[in-house]
C-alpha atoms as an extended CHARMM CRD file, in Angstrom:
* protein
*
       221  EXT
         1         1  MET       CA              0.0000000000        0.0000000000        0.0000000000  PROA      1               0.0000000000
         2         2  ASN       CA              1.2710000000        3.4300000000       -0.9000000000  PROA      2               0.0000000000
         3         3  SER       CA              1.5580000000        5.5010000000        2.2880000000  PROA      3               0.0000000000
         4         4  ASN       CA              1.4930000000        8.7880000000        0.3690000000  PROA      4               0.0000000000
         5         5  ILE       CA             -2.0850000000        8.3490000000       -0.8190000000  PROA      5               0.0000000000
         6         6  ASN       CA             -4.5040000000       11.1220000000        0.1040000000  PROA      6               0.0000000000
         7         7  TRP       CA             -7.4800000000        8.9950000000        1.1120000000  PROA      7               0.0000000000
         8         8  ASN       CA             -9.8780000000       11.8950000000        1.5630000000  PROA      8               0.0000000000
         9         9  ASP       CA             -9.2550000000       13.1070000000       -1.9790000000  PROA      9               0.0000000000
        10        10  MET       CA            -10.2350000000        9.8930000000       -3.7410000000  PROA      10              0.0000000000
        11        11  ILE       CA            -13.9720000000       10.1370000000       -2.9660000000  PROA      11              0.0000000000
        12        12  LYS       CA            -15.9920000000       10.1440000000       -6.2070000000  PROA      12              0.0000000000
        13        13  LYS       CA            -12.9300000000        9.1240000000       -8.2100000000  PROA      13              0.0000000000
        14        14  GLU       CA            -12.7560000000        6.2030000000      -10.6310000000  PROA      14              0.0000000000
        15        15  ALA       CA            -11.4820000000        2.8330000000       -9.4680000000  PROA      15              0.0000000000
        16        16  GLU       CA             -9.9330000000        0.0230000000      -11.4980000000  PROA      16              0.0000000000
        17        17  GLY       CA             -8.1850000000       -3.3330000000      -11.0550000000  PROA      17              0.0000000000
        18        18  ILE       CA             -4.7610000000       -4.6120000000      -12.0140000000  PROA      18              0.0000000000
        19        19  ASN       CA             -5.7970000000       -5.2150000000      -15.6180000000  PROA      19              0.0000000000
        20        20  GLY       CA             -7.6500000000       -1.9290000000      -15.9840000000  PROA      20              0.0000000000
        21        21  GLU       CA            -11.0500000000       -3.4770000000      -15.1210000000  PROA      21              0.0000000000
        22        22  ASP       CA            -13.7540000000       -1.0180000000      -14.2130000000  PROA      22              0.0000000000
        23        23  PHE       CA            -14.3680000000       -1.1160000000      -10.4630000000  PROA      23              0.0000000000
        24        24  GLY       CA            -16.7810000000        1.8020000000      -10.5030000000  PROA      24              0.0000000000
        25        25  GLU       CA            -16.4070000000        4.8200000000       -8.2310000000  PROA      25              0.0000000000
        26        26  VAL       CA            -15.0320000000        5.3110000000       -4.7250000000  PROA      26              0.0000000000
        27        27  GLN       CA            -17.8390000000        6.1290000000       -2.2850000000  PROA      27              0.0000000000
        28        28  ASP       CA            -16.0400000000        6.1950000000        1.0640000000  PROA      28              0.0000000000
        29        29  VAL       CA            -12.8080000000        5.3330000000        2.8830000000  PROA      29              0.0000000000
        30        30  THR       CA            -13.1870000000        4.2840000000        6.5170000000  PROA      30              0.0000000000
        31        31  ASN       CA            -12.0800000000        1.6920000000        9.0520000000  PROA      31              0.0000000000
        32        32  GLY       CA             -9.3940000000        0.2880000000        6.7830000000  PROA      32              0.0000000000
        33        33  PHE       CA            -11.6740000000       -0.3060000000        3.7990000000  PROA      33              0.0000000000
        34        34  VAL       CA            -12.4090000000        1.4690000000        0.5270000000  PROA      34              0.0000000000
        35        35  LEU       CA            -16.0770000000        1.3250000000       -0.4680000000  PROA      35              0.0000000000
        36        36  VAL       CA            -16.5330000000        1.3010000000       -4.2470000000  PROA      36              0.0000000000
        37        37  GLN       CA            -19.7520000000        1.2090000000       -6.2050000000  PROA      37              0.0000000000
        38        38  ARG       CA            -20.3910000000        0.5530000000       -9.8690000000  PROA      38              0.0000000000
        39        39  GLY       CA            -23.5190000000        0.5820000000      -12.0150000000  PROA      39              0.0000000000
        40        40  ILE       CA            -26.1940000000        3.2480000000      -12.4780000000  PROA      40              0.0000000000
        41        41  ILE       CA            -29.4280000000        1.3210000000      -12.1040000000  PROA      41              0.0000000000
        42        42  ASN       CA            -28.2510000000       -2.0640000000      -10.8260000000  PROA      42              0.0000000000
        43        43  LYS       CA            -25.6800000000       -0.8760000000       -8.3190000000  PROA      43              0.0000000000
        44        44  GLU       CA            -22.9760000000       -3.1540000000       -6.8920000000  PROA      44              0.0000000000
        45        45  LYS       CA            -20.9830000000       -2.3030000000       -3.7560000000  PROA      45              0.0000000000
        46        46  PHE       CA            -17.5910000000       -3.7060000000       -2.7610000000  PROA      46              0.0000000000
        47        47  LEU       CA            -15.5030000000       -3.2600000000        0.4140000000  PROA      47              0.0000000000
        48        48  ILE       CA            -11.8380000000       -3.5310000000       -0.5640000000  PROA      48              0.0000000000
        49        49  PRO       CA             -9.1370000000       -3.4160000000        2.1250000000  PROA      49              0.0000000000
        50        50  GLN       CA             -7.0030000000       -0.2830000000        1.9790000000  PROA      50              0.0000000000
        51        51  GLU       CA             -3.7800000000       -2.2970000000        1.8330000000  PROA      51              0.0000000000
        52        52  LEU       CA             -4.8150000000       -3.5560000000       -1.6110000000  PROA      52              0.0000000000
        53        53  THR       CA             -4.6290000000       -0.0150000000       -2.9860000000  PROA      53              0.0000000000
        54        54  GLU       CA             -1.5990000000        0.2090000000       -5.2680000000  PROA      54              0.0000000000
        55        55  SER       CA             -1.7660000000        3.8210000000       -6.4340000000  PROA      55              0.0000000000
        56        56  TYR       CA             -3.8350000000        6.9610000000       -6.7790000000  PROA      56              0.0000000000
        57        57  ASP       CA             -2.8920000000        9.6080000000       -9.3600000000  PROA      57              0.0000000000
        58        58  GLY       CA             -5.5500000000       12.1560000000       -8.4660000000  PROA      58              0.0000000000
        59        59  ASP       CA             -8.0520000000       10.8010000000      -10.9830000000  PROA      59              0.0000000000
        60        60  THR       CA             -8.0220000000        7.0010000000      -10.7090000000  PROA      60              0.0000000000
        61        61  VAL       CA             -7.5690000000        4.6170000000       -7.7750000000  PROA      61              0.0000000000
        62        62  ARG       CA             -5.8330000000        1.3700000000       -8.7640000000  PROA      62              0.0000000000
        63        63  PHE       CA             -6.1810000000       -1.7900000000       -6.7080000000  PROA      63              0.0000000000
        64        64  GLY       CA             -3.8740000000       -4.7930000000       -6.8350000000  PROA      64              0.0000000000
        65        65  ILE       CA             -6.6650000000       -7.3030000000       -7.4140000000  PROA      65              0.0000000000
        66        66  SER       CA             -8.5740000000       -8.5630000000      -10.4250000000  PROA      66              0.0000000000
        67        67  GLU       CA            -12.2680000000       -8.1770000000      -11.0830000000  PROA      67              0.0000000000
        68        68  ASP       CA            -12.9000000000      -11.8660000000      -10.3510000000  PROA      68              0.0000000000
        69        69  GLU       CA            -11.1680000000      -11.5590000000       -6.9970000000  PROA      69              0.0000000000
        70        70  MET       CA            -13.1900000000       -8.4560000000       -6.1410000000  PROA      70              0.0000000000
        71        71  LEU       CA            -16.4570000000      -10.1970000000       -7.0100000000  PROA      71              0.0000000000
        72        72  LYS       CA            -15.6500000000      -13.3140000000       -4.9890000000  PROA      72              0.0000000000
        73        73  LYS       CA            -14.0370000000      -11.8020000000       -1.8920000000  PROA      73              0.0000000000
        74        74  TYR       CA            -15.2920000000       -8.2670000000       -1.4210000000  PROA      74              0.0000000000
        75        75  GLY       CA            -18.8240000000       -8.0660000000       -2.8530000000  PROA      75              0.0000000000
        76        76  GLU       CA            -22.0070000000       -7.6210000000       -0.8360000000  PROA      76              0.0000000000
        77        77  GLY       CA            -22.5000000000      -11.3830000000       -0.6640000000  PROA      77              0.0000000000
        78        78  SER       CA            -18.9370000000      -12.1470000000        0.3880000000  PROA      78              0.0000000000
        79        79  LYS       CA            -17.8510000000      -13.0940000000        3.9070000000  PROA      79              0.0000000000
        80        80  ALA       CA            -15.5670000000      -10.0860000000        4.1820000000  PROA      80              0.0000000000
        81        81  PHE       CA            -18.3820000000       -7.7000000000        3.2800000000  PROA      81              0.0000000000
        82        82  THR       CA            -20.8410000000       -9.3730000000        5.6740000000  PROA      82              0.0000000000
        83        83  LYS       CA            -18.3550000000       -9.5420000000        8.5140000000  PROA      83              0.0000000000
        84        84  THR       CA            -17.3500000000       -5.9420000000        8.1310000000  PROA      84              0.0000000000
        85        85  THR       CA            -20.8720000000       -4.5960000000        7.9020000000  PROA      85              0.0000000000
        86        86  ASN       CA            -21.9710000000       -6.5730000000       10.9960000000  PROA      86              0.0000000000
        87        87  THR       CA            -19.4330000000       -4.9660000000       13.3490000000  PROA      87              0.0000000000
        88        88  GLU       CA            -20.0720000000       -1.8490000000       15.3830000000  PROA      88              0.0000000000
        89        89  SER       CA            -17.0770000000       -0.2140000000       13.8190000000  PROA      89              0.0000000000
        90        90  THR       CA            -18.7920000000       -0.2590000000       10.4440000000  PROA      90              0.0000000000
        91        91  SER       CA            -22.3070000000        0.7070000000       11.5680000000  PROA      91              0.0000000000
        92        92  SER       CA            -21.4750000000        4.3380000000       10.9780000000  PROA      92              0.0000000000
        93        93  LEU       CA            -20.0890000000        3.3300000000        7.5870000000  PROA      93              0.0000000000
        94        94  GLU       CA            -23.4100000000        1.7630000000        6.6690000000  PROA      94              0.0000000000
        95        95  THR       CA            -25.2120000000        4.9460000000        7.6910000000  PROA      95              0.0000000000
        96        96  GLU       CA            -22.8110000000        7.0720000000        5.7360000000  PROA      96              0.0000000000
        97        97  THR       CA            -22.9500000000        4.8510000000        2.6730000000  PROA      97              0.0000000000
        98        98  ALA       CA            -26.7510000000        4.8450000000        2.8300000000  PROA      98              0.0000000000
        99        99  GLN       CA            -26.6680000000        8.6130000000        2.9520000000  PROA      99              0.0000000000
       100       100  ASP       CA            -24.1510000000        8.5870000000        0.1360000000  PROA      100             0.0000000000
       101       101  ALA       CA            -26.4570000000        6.3100000000       -1.8330000000  PROA      101             0.0000000000
       102       102  ILE       CA            -29.2300000000        8.8520000000       -1.3660000000  PROA      102             0.0000000000
       103       103  ARG       CA            -26.8940000000       11.6490000000       -2.3120000000  PROA      103             0.0000000000
       104       104  ASP       CA            -25.6490000000        9.6040000000       -5.2510000000  PROA      104             0.0000000000
       105       105  GLU       CA            -29.0370000000        9.2620000000       -6.8420000000  PROA      105             0.0000000000
       106       106  MET       CA            -28.6160000000       10.0010000000      -10.5020000000  PROA      106             0.0000000000
       107       107  THR       CA            -31.0110000000       12.1020000000      -12.4480000000  PROA      107             0.0000000000
       108       108  VAL       CA            -31.6370000000       10.5510000000      -15.8460000000  PROA      108             0.0000000000
       109       109  PRO       CA            -33.0890000000       13.1380000000      -18.2100000000  PROA      109             0.0000000000
       110       110  LEU       CA            -35.8880000000       11.8810000000      -20.4320000000  PROA      110             0.0000000000
       111       111  THR       CA            -36.1680000000       13.8750000000      -23.5910000000  PROA      111             0.0000000000
       112       112  GLU       CA            -39.2030000000       14.4220000000      -25.7360000000  PROA      112             0.0000000000
       113       113  GLU       CA            -39.6580000000       16.1550000000      -29.0220000000  PROA      113             0.0000000000
       114       114  LYS       CA            -42.0830000000       19.0180000000      -29.3090000000  PROA      114             0.0000000000
       115       115  LEU       CA            -43.5410000000       20.6100000000      -32.3640000000  PROA      115             0.0000000000
       116       116  ASP       CA            -42.3270000000       24.1020000000      -33.1420000000  PROA      116             0.0000000000
       117       117  VAL       CA            -44.3670000000       25.5440000000      -35.9820000000  PROA      117             0.0000000000
       118       118  SER       CA            -43.2220000000       28.6640000000      -37.7540000000  PROA      118             0.0000000000
       119       119  LYS       CA            -45.0390000000       30.6180000000      -40.4120000000  PROA      119             0.0000000000
       120       120  ASP       CA            -43.5080000000       31.7180000000      -43.6800000000  PROA      120             0.0000000000
       121       121  VAL       CA            -45.1100000000       34.1690000000      -46.0710000000  PROA      121             0.0000000000
       122       122  TYR       CA            -45.1180000000       33.2940000000      -49.7460000000  PROA      122             0.0000000000
       123       123  GLU       CA            -46.7370000000       35.0660000000      -52.6600000000  PROA      123             0.0000000000
       124       124  ASP       CA            -49.5260000000       33.5890000000      -54.7160000000  PROA      124             0.0000000000
       125       125  GLN       CA            -51.1700000000       35.0640000000      -57.8060000000  PROA      125             0.0000000000
       126       126  ALA       CA            -54.8310000000       35.8420000000      -58.3820000000  PROA      126             0.0000000000
       127       127  THR       CA            -55.6510000000       36.5950000000      -62.0370000000  PROA      127             0.0000000000
       128       128  ILE       CA            -58.5530000000       38.8950000000      -62.8470000000  PROA      128             0.0000000000
       129       129  SER       CA            -59.6710000000       39.1770000000      -66.4780000000  PROA      129             0.0000000000
       130       130  LYS       CA            -62.3620000000       41.0070000000      -68.4190000000  PROA      130             0.0000000000
       131       131  GLU       CA            -64.0900000000       39.3200000000      -71.3110000000  PROA      131             0.0000000000
       132       132  PRO       CA            -66.8370000000       40.5030000000      -73.6560000000  PROA      132             0.0000000000
       133       133  VAL       CA            -70.3130000000       39.0510000000      -73.2440000000  PROA      133             0.0000000000
       134       134  THR       CA            -72.7560000000       39.4130000000      -76.1490000000  PROA      134             0.0000000000
       135       135  GLU       CA            -76.4390000000       39.7920000000      -75.4680000000  PROA      135             0.0000000000
       136       136  THR       CA            -79.4240000000       40.9570000000      -77.5220000000  PROA      136             0.0000000000
       137       137  LYS       CA            -81.0820000000       44.2410000000      -76.6230000000  PROA      137             0.0000000000
       138       138  THR       CA            -84.3390000000       45.6080000000      -78.0460000000  PROA      138             0.0000000000
       139       139  ILE       CA            -85.0700000000       49.3330000000      -78.1540000000  PROA      139             0.0000000000
       140       140  GLU       CA            -88.4000000000       50.7820000000      -79.2650000000  PROA      140             0.0000000000
       141       141  ILE       CA            -88.1990000000       54.0780000000      -81.1750000000  PROA      141             0.0000000000
       142       142  PRO       CA            -90.9430000000       55.9750000000      -83.1070000000  PROA      142             0.0000000000
       143       143  MET       CA            -90.4670000000       55.7390000000      -86.8790000000  PROA      143             0.0000000000
       144       144  THR       CA            -92.3960000000       58.0140000000      -89.3270000000  PROA      144             0.0000000000
       145       145  HSD       CA            -93.2850000000       57.2160000000      -92.9050000000  PROA      145             0.0000000000
       146       146  GLU       CA            -95.6280000000       58.6220000000      -95.5340000000  PROA      146             0.0000000000
       147       147  GLU       CA            -98.6860000000       56.7750000000      -96.7460000000  PROA      147             0.0000000000
       148       148  ILE       CA           -101.0650000000       57.5120000000      -99.6530000000  PROA      148             0.0000000000
       149       149  SER       CA           -104.5710000000       58.5020000000      -98.8520000000  PROA      149             0.0000000000
       150       150  ILE       CA           -107.1480000000       58.8790000000     -101.6430000000  PROA      150             0.0000000000
       151       151  GLU       CA           -109.8430000000       61.4060000000     -101.3070000000  PROA      151             0.0000000000
       152       152  LYS       CA           -112.4790000000       62.0620000000     -103.9400000000  PROA      152             0.0000000000
       153       153  ARG       CA           -113.9560000000       65.5050000000     -104.3560000000  PROA      153             0.0000000000
       154       154  SER       CA           -115.8750000000       67.4990000000     -106.9780000000  PROA      154             0.0000000000
       155       155  PRO       CA           -114.1710000000       70.0460000000     -109.1850000000  PROA      155             0.0000000000
       156       156  PRO       CA           -114.2230000000       73.5350000000     -107.8500000000  PROA      156             0.0000000000
       157       157  GLY       CA           -117.2830000000       75.4870000000     -108.8740000000  PROA      157             0.0000000000
       158       158  GLY       CA           -119.2170000000       72.3490000000     -109.6200000000  PROA      158             0.0000000000
       159       159  GLU       CA           -118.4390000000       72.5720000000     -113.2860000000  PROA      159             0.0000000000
       160       160  ARG       CA           -117.1790000000       69.6530000000     -115.2690000000  PROA      160             0.0000000000
       161       161  GLN       CA           -114.0410000000       70.1630000000     -117.2050000000  PROA      161             0.0000000000
       162       162  VAL       CA           -112.8930000000       68.3050000000     -120.2530000000  PROA      162             0.0000000000
       163       163  ALA       CA           -109.7990000000       66.3660000000     -119.3610000000  PROA      163             0.0000000000
       164       164  SER       CA           -108.7590000000       65.5270000000     -122.9250000000  PROA      164             0.0000000000
       165       165  GLU       CA           -110.0720000000       65.2240000000     -126.3770000000  PROA      165             0.0000000000
       166       166  GLY       CA           -111.0460000000       61.8390000000     -127.5020000000  PROA      166             0.0000000000
       167       167  PRO       CA           -111.7450000000       58.6450000000     -125.6600000000  PROA      167             0.0000000000
       168       168  ILE       CA           -109.5490000000       57.1600000000     -122.8930000000  PROA      168             0.0000000000
       169       169  LYS       CA           -107.4990000000       54.5520000000     -124.6040000000  PROA      169             0.0000000000
       170       170  SER       CA           -104.5610000000       53.6820000000     -122.3030000000  PROA      170             0.0000000000
       171       171  ARG       CA           -103.6760000000       53.1650000000     -118.7050000000  PROA      171             0.0000000000
       172       172  GLU       CA           -101.7760000000       55.9130000000     -117.0280000000  PROA      172             0.0000000000
       173       173  GLU       CA            -99.5090000000       55.5070000000     -113.9600000000  PROA      173             0.0000000000
       174       174  ILE       CA            -98.5520000000       58.3070000000     -111.6960000000  PROA      174             0.0000000000
       175       175  SER       CA            -95.4930000000       57.9600000000     -109.3420000000  PROA      175             0.0000000000
       176       176  ILE       CA            -95.7370000000       59.7100000000     -106.0430000000  PROA      176             0.0000000000
       177       177  PRO       CA            -92.6060000000       59.7450000000     -103.8340000000  PROA      177             0.0000000000
       178       178  LEU       CA            -93.1870000000       58.5810000000     -100.2460000000  PROA      178             0.0000000000
       179       179  LYS       CA            -90.7640000000       59.3200000000      -97.4500000000  PROA      179             0.0000000000
       180       180  LYS       CA            -90.0940000000       57.1520000000      -94.4350000000  PROA      180             0.0000000000
       181       181  GLU       CA            -87.5260000000       57.0830000000      -91.6220000000  PROA      181             0.0000000000
       182       182  LYS       CA            -84.9510000000       54.3360000000      -91.4040000000  PROA      182             0.0000000000
       183       183  ALA       CA            -83.2000000000       53.2460000000      -88.2010000000  PROA      183             0.0000000000
       184       184  GLU       CA            -79.4370000000       53.5340000000      -88.2520000000  PROA      184             0.0000000000
       185       185  VAL       CA            -77.7680000000       51.6320000000      -85.3610000000  PROA      185             0.0000000000
       186       186  SER       CA            -74.4110000000       52.6090000000      -83.9220000000  PROA      186             0.0000000000
       187       187  LYS       CA            -72.7310000000       51.2990000000      -80.7660000000  PROA      187             0.0000000000
       188       188  THR       CA            -70.8020000000       53.5260000000      -78.3750000000  PROA      188             0.0000000000
       189       189  PRO       CA            -68.8680000000       52.0670000000      -75.3910000000  PROA      189             0.0000000000
       190       190  TYR       CA            -69.5000000000       53.7250000000      -72.0490000000  PROA      190             0.0000000000
       191       191  VAL       CA            -68.5830000000       52.9890000000      -68.4290000000  PROA      191             0.0000000000
       192       192  LYS       CA            -71.4860000000       51.0550000000      -67.0200000000  PROA      192             0.0000000000
       193       193  GLU       CA            -70.0430000000       50.4130000000      -63.5520000000  PROA      193             0.0000000000
       194       194  GLU       CA            -66.7620000000       50.1600000000      -61.6800000000  PROA      194             0.0000000000
       195       195  VAL       CA            -65.4760000000       47.1360000000      -59.8070000000  PROA      195             0.0000000000
       196       196  VAL       CA            -63.2670000000       47.8680000000      -56.7790000000  PROA      196             0.0000000000
       197       197  ILE       CA            -60.7770000000       45.1070000000      -55.8910000000  PROA      197             0.0000000000
       198       198  ASN       CA            -59.4470000000       45.0170000000      -52.3270000000  PROA      198             0.0000000000
       199       199  LYS       CA            -57.1240000000       42.6840000000      -50.4440000000  PROA      199             0.0000000000
       200       200  LYS       CA            -57.7170000000       41.8570000000      -46.7910000000  PROA      200             0.0000000000
       201       201  PRO       CA            -56.1630000000       39.2780000000      -44.4500000000  PROA      201             0.0000000000
       202       202  VAL       CA            -58.3280000000       36.2930000000      -43.5380000000  PROA      202             0.0000000000
       203       203  THR       CA            -57.3030000000       34.1300000000      -40.5600000000  PROA      203             0.0000000000
       204       204  GLU       CA            -58.2090000000       30.4690000000      -40.4830000000  PROA      204             0.0000000000
       205       205  THR       CA            -57.0900000000       27.5610000000      -38.3310000000  PROA      205             0.0000000000
       206       206  LYS       CA            -54.9640000000       24.8750000000      -39.9570000000  PROA      206             0.0000000000
       207       207  LYS       CA            -54.0370000000       21.5350000000      -38.3720000000  PROA      207             0.0000000000
       208       208  VAL       CA            -50.4070000000       20.4240000000      -38.5420000000  PROA      208             0.0000000000
       209       209  THR       CA            -49.8470000000       16.7140000000      -37.8510000000  PROA      209             0.0000000000
       210       210  GLU       CA            -46.3840000000       15.2800000000      -37.2500000000  PROA      210             0.0000000000
       211       211  GLN       CA            -44.9020000000       12.3690000000      -35.2840000000  PROA      211             0.0000000000
       212       212  VAL       CA            -42.8430000000       13.1540000000      -32.1820000000  PROA      212             0.0000000000
       213       213  THR       CA            -40.5400000000       10.8400000000      -30.2300000000  PROA      213             0.0000000000
       214       214  SER       CA            -40.1710000000       10.6890000000      -26.4570000000  PROA      214             0.0000000000
       215       215  GLU       CA            -37.9520000000        8.6360000000      -24.1830000000  PROA      215             0.0000000000
       216       216  ARG       CA            -39.2360000000        6.2260000000      -21.5250000000  PROA      216             0.0000000000
       217       217  LEU       CA            -37.2010000000        4.6880000000      -18.7640000000  PROA      217             0.0000000000
       218       218  ALA       CA            -36.9460000000        0.8950000000      -18.8960000000  PROA      218             0.0000000000
       219       219  VAL       CA            -35.4310000000       -0.9640000000      -15.9360000000  PROA      219             0.0000000000
       220       220  GLU       CA            -33.9470000000       -4.3850000000      -16.5820000000  PROA      220             0.0000000000
       221       221  ASP       CA            -33.3600000000       -6.6110000000      -13.5520000000  PROA      221             0.0000000000
């Protein structure tokens, strides 16, 4: 055993065997024994005599025994462990190690994904077009035309006049011009109405569905 070892400084430091085996972590040094513990969930405790300590470099405590020897001789089920823990000299050690076990409870963070939804503005296009629509319209307007009216009357003075000498031998046609109005249609564009186009924001609720992953603690005996 190295007499220059600072026993109080090795608490919470790593421990290993002669072949570099992982012995866990030093929990306490008292009454000639070094209490080491390894494992997070299934914890194992070992009481190793101080004289088996070969070296301590400030970070790691090295013992001069193998892992098999530690398991057989110095574990919780071993005679050395039982004998030591049953004496009055180690009753305080049990209390301290129990308190250390409480203090040494590890907090295992369980992570879970959460949905973070952000909004991005993009531009869409709305196309507005005007197209001609043809329909038939009827307008009533007064139209004037001349018609022939025949009126018979006696010659003025009541005297009969000779129209011509000789008998009437042929048919005679007389052309009389008649006037009438004709409709001339022209189309003139005009502003019938104005359409005002506005833009306004409309808020609606959208559902976003996505799978998230969370961690659960599983204890294996």
